[in-house]
C-alpha positions in Angstrom: 0.0 0.0 0.0 1.4 3.4 -0.9 1.7 6.0 1.8 -0.2 9.2 1.5 -0.1 12.4 3.5 -2.3 15.4 3.5 -1.6 19.1 3.8 -4.7 21.2 4.5 -6.9 18.5 3.1 -4.9 18.0 -0.1 -3.5 14.5 -0.5 0.0 13.7 -1.6 1.6 10.3 -2.5 4.9 9.8 -0.7 7.7 8.7 -3.1 10.6 8.6 -0.6 12.1 9.9 2.5 14.6 12.6 1.7 16.0 13.0 5.2 15.6 13.7 8.9 16.7 16.8 10.7 16.4 18.0 14.3 13.0 19.5 13.5 11.3 17.0 11.2 11.3 14.5 8.4 11.3 15.6 4.7 9.6 13.5 2.1 9.5 13.7 -1.7 5.8 13.7 -2.5 3.7 13.9 -5.7 0.3 15.3 -6.5 -1.2 15.9 -10.0 2.0 15.2 -11.7 4.0 17.7 -9.6 6.6 16.9 -7.1 7.0 18.7 -3.7 8.9 18.4 -0.4 6.6 17.7 2.5 8.2 18.4 5.9 6.6 16.6 8.9 7.5 18.2 12.1 8.5 15.8 14.8 8.9 16.1 18.6 11.8 13.8 19.2 14.2 15.0 21.9 17.3 16.8 20.8 20.1 17.0 23.5 21.7 20.2 22.2 18.6 22.3 21.2 15.4 23.4 22.9 12.4 24.0 20.7 9.4 26.1 21.0 6.8 26.2 18.3 8.7 24.5 15.4 6.1 25.2 12.7 6.0 29.0 13.6 9.8 29.0 13.7 10.0 27.4 10.2 7.5 29.9 8.7 9.2 32.9 10.4 12.6 31.8 9.3 11.3 31.4 5.7 9.9 35.0 5.8 13.2 36.3 7.2 15.3 34.6 4.6 13.1 35.8 1.7 13.1 39.4 3.1 16.9 39.2 3.2 17.0 38.2 -0.5 18.3 34.6 0.2 17.2 32.2 -2.5 15.2 29.4 -0.8 12.7 26.9 -2.1 9.2 28.4 -2.0 6.9 27.6 0.9 3.5 26.8 -0.6 1.5 25.9 2.5 1.7 25.4 6.2 -0.7 22.9 7.9 -0.9 23.8 11.6 -3.2 20.9 12.6 -0.9 18.2 11.1 2.3 20.2 11.7 3.3 19.9 8.0 4.9 22.2 5.5 4.7 21.9 1.7 7.7 23.3 -0.1 9.0 23.6 -3.7 11.1 20.6 -4.8 14.2 21.5 -6.8 15.8 18.5 -8.4 19.6 18.2 -8.2 22.3 18.5 -5.6 21.9 20.4 -2.4 23.7 23.6 -1.6 25.6 21.7 1.1 26.9 19.2 -1.5 28.0 22.0 -3.8 29.8 23.9 -1.0 31.5 20.7 0.1 33.1 20.4 -3.3 34.0 24.1 -3.4 31.6 25.0 -6.2 29.7 28.3 -6.5 26.2 28.4 -5.1 25.2 31.6 -6.8 
């Protein structure tokens, strides 16, 4: 059975887990032929970091980065009830991978 997750009532098919961070799990999801990143906030303990409202922190950080002119994947939706974010999926290597190799991230 294929896994499906919803964001504000819209259903997305999970293709794969992209990774886990201190704040949540990121999944590659698909709907209507389009691919997205769905971040599911988790509440697992983190020994070196204290969290408040993770969803609010994510959306506030996104706004701050955009206001500063930093290029980041678009945030399409935030689902407070399910603690999920729907973001733009950009195929290719991550900025971290490029920087690690000494390549430009312009």
